[in-house]
Phi, psi and omega in degrees: 000310181297322182294320178295318177301318181295319179297318179295322180292321176297318177301319179298317180297317182295315179297318179295320177298321178298321177299315181296318181296315178301320181298314182291330179285317186276334184245071181291166178298153179299145177271160178300147180296149179270134179287134180290147176294151182279332179283137181232124178203150175205157180207162175234126177238126182209153176272124181242121181234139172288161183305331184245319185244118180297145176251160177298159177303141180244147182234133175243122182246138167267174185297148178264355174229163178309130186289149172300150181295133179240160177304152183234156176243126182290144174246125181212097179238186183299324186240355185232149172215157180147216181199161172241148184267138175285351173279101183085354183060034188273145174266103191221012179215102189215130176236152181260110187299325189267007180228135178248162183295321179216190187284345181296134179295342178263003180295143179293154177290157181292126177260121185267312185245148180218144184284166175300137183107338175265164179298132179055055178304141187207118188200171175233138181222148182233153180189194180230142171264134182284138176242216182301130177088001182228154176239164174300138183097344177264001175230151180291137178226201186289347181252358182294136175264111181271161172245155184264135173247125176083235187302139181263000177215156182256119176231175180296333182258353184223101176289167178248138178246126177251151182224144175210135179244129183278000178078002181232026174103351179259128178243127182248135173233144179227120175258125178246122179237156177222143180268193182281355180248251187228020186251124171263146173238120182250113181248117181256134177233136178233132178249128183260099175252022185276343183086001179225150178289142178225162175227139180206159187232123178282148179216162171225145183229141162243123183238136174240121179269110180087161179285124180290168178286115188258155173285329181055045176238133188303325186288347182247125173274127176232121183152209181279146176220136184207162177215132175223120177053045175086356180257120182260136183228137174244135180227120177291159180300320179297324180287332177297319181293340182261009178298152180291139175300138182242118181297334178290341180249033178070023179079007179283154172300121187205157173229116182252128183232130177267133177238146183249332187236315184205166176152179180193164181207148178178201181236141180237138173252193179302307183241350188241162183203146168235132185216133172269131181235104177288176177297123182284149183089359179237152178290152175201170178240129174253139183229129173244125185214169179226136177255098190297321186292344180237357180065045184248132176259136189220133174242134185226152169234128175241120181272169184300153179297137178258123176259122190239115178283162177303133180082356183271163177231140178231145180229137176224154185223145177214145179252153177230117171269127178217100182174205184274146180276066178283130185301310184295321181294312182292323177297321178295321177296324179291312187279316185259335181268359176068040178246094183301137174069014185291333179295337178283000172291340169280132185281096182276348173084187184296324182264043182302329180293342172258320185297315182299306180293326178298315180291324179301317178293317179299317180298317180295317179297320179296322178295325181282320186270322181086012179211121185293328178296312177293330177295321177296318178296316178297321177297321179298317176300319180297314180295320179294326177295322180295323183265006180302317178302322178293319179297320180294315179297327179299314181292320179299320179297318179293326178295319179290327175298322179295322179296334181273358184304315179300317180293324179293323177295322178294321178298319180298320180293320181289323183283331180063236182269359181279093184293322181294320178296317179299318180296317181297316183289327176293319178297321178293322177296317177300320181292317181294321183270359180055054179242135177251106183293342181271356184298331181293344182269346187301311180299329180290314184294322183289338180289335184293306177296328177296318179298312180297319180296317180291323176301316179299315181300311184292325185275326189266319188286137184290341180296338177272344181294125179059024178277121182277159172249279173201163176056235185280350182273092184263346184213105183286349177272355181247159177297159176302120184281349180288164187204145171297339185303324178239028181050048175058039175097357181282332180268150189278050171212160187285151174285154176300148180296145179299141182094346179277164180296319180297325179292326178289331179277311179267080190291169183265190184293313184299313177300323177298314179297322178300313179300320180294318180294323177293320180295316179296323179297325176298323189284003173292337180234152177299155177295147178300149177287332178291122182298329178293313177299318180298321179294319177299316180298320184294324186266336189302314180301321184282329174296314179296327180301317180282324180296324183270000181298334180264003179283162175303136184298330177298323179289323178293323175300317177300314185292320177298314179297318179299315179297318181296315179297318180299319179300309181296319181299309181295321179301312183292320180295316179296319179296319181294340178259019172084014179229093179281122183297137177260083187296311182293324176296320178294324177295315180295317181294323178295320178294318179296322179295321179294319178298317180295320180296319179295321180295319179294323180292329181278342181278123180292147180295146180294140180295140179273138178297137179285142178282137179286158179283146177286000000 
């Protein structure tokens, strides 16, 4: 029985070690940020056709140098602040009121969008492409100077209306509204008083000048994200630059996708996102492109061509999400705002079928408890309860394996050196006695996808960002900041910064507790008789303690809780089957075995008798 337990525990250690190795290989440390290029330019090239007669390709260009300063309209809502420029009516200055750069109360709020001319310019602009009966300059584009009608500032309760007249009979109005969260609604209206029919095509653009500062961690997708007709696509920034040149887009690297019913396109960061959402239920074209000479990444939506008779008026609408990837907010936009699949803009990863429900439960627990750390602990109890039947069956299977030991020994004697015969007869014995020798591995195997799913939840979801637990644990998405270096704050000098080599060596409180819980879990069974296995057992908890020292503290809290529950669970199950674990006896025997092994190693081998000469 003990030997089987030891084998299963070794298997658990090996599998867990494999998980750690994969993590370190796939999730390397962040690279230094890339400096944005100084040249700034962007363009939109698209084919615009009237319903009956195709028109030549039309080009809309934004400025190739920093634009002259134009009047601005202030933005002030519950969660957003900033301004929009009347040059192009662009939304290009936006900060998130409820999020700060770091934990300091004086830290600046997160700035999401920045105008052309600033480092890493990032903005959204809307306009029209000219079709039949129109030329460039006769429709509003990214350089058009709009005038304000009515409200002089944009709030959640007061939209802003912009107006522009092309001087040839066309009058354009743009209403920009924002809700209490992160969604803008841009409604464009054009009145044709020219006396001639015209055709034009509305578009929206999100442009990023230069490569943004990336996390460069495999578990986080950073780049373009889009959905067309139920198909979701992620494209890294490096892959955007490698797109095939498209002659329809002026030969630029581009990917053009036609959608008929629903979709959206934009850019996603670790915690923030900008997304263009056209009117759902209508066809549109999404374009992802790269402008190599300026290093600009661009996501576009082009809605169907509008044919406008003399005296007629046309209205089109497009939404822009610009803000934090809050689960509840994005889910509300999907369910109540009519944006299919919008919740998938959060990167749930390979184990999305686990990640989504796990986070839903965690979110609910946090709402009930009011503390994310305790919510993680409660979630761990819930997950352990779900796998309790497997854990119980695992022990029962190992107990029955022990009962079969005499018969298995007899089989070995009868089979002798015939390994194939021994294998056949053992399989038949398992079948006759209805014993599954692999049942003991089930609880171990199921923990691996749960671990990855929970890691994804803790690392990706913004709800864990800067979420406190208690005491020194102010951010469950970051490693434990305490350190042996200053005796956890008792000595008068600072601990090494998290992520540094010294911090990984002088670990914090949580990794220490983790190592202790793993060590105690080992002591439920006697140490293996094999000295190699015993050595692995002796070092494994402390190796894991240092390996996990750099993990998010929320994940370490989960692992500590999981180990503690597993320890109590196994103790009670073993006791209920008539075998009360002798923890202190196992500790003493392991220590005695190590002393004996050292003594044998220190004893020189006995001299061998010399062979006589023939």
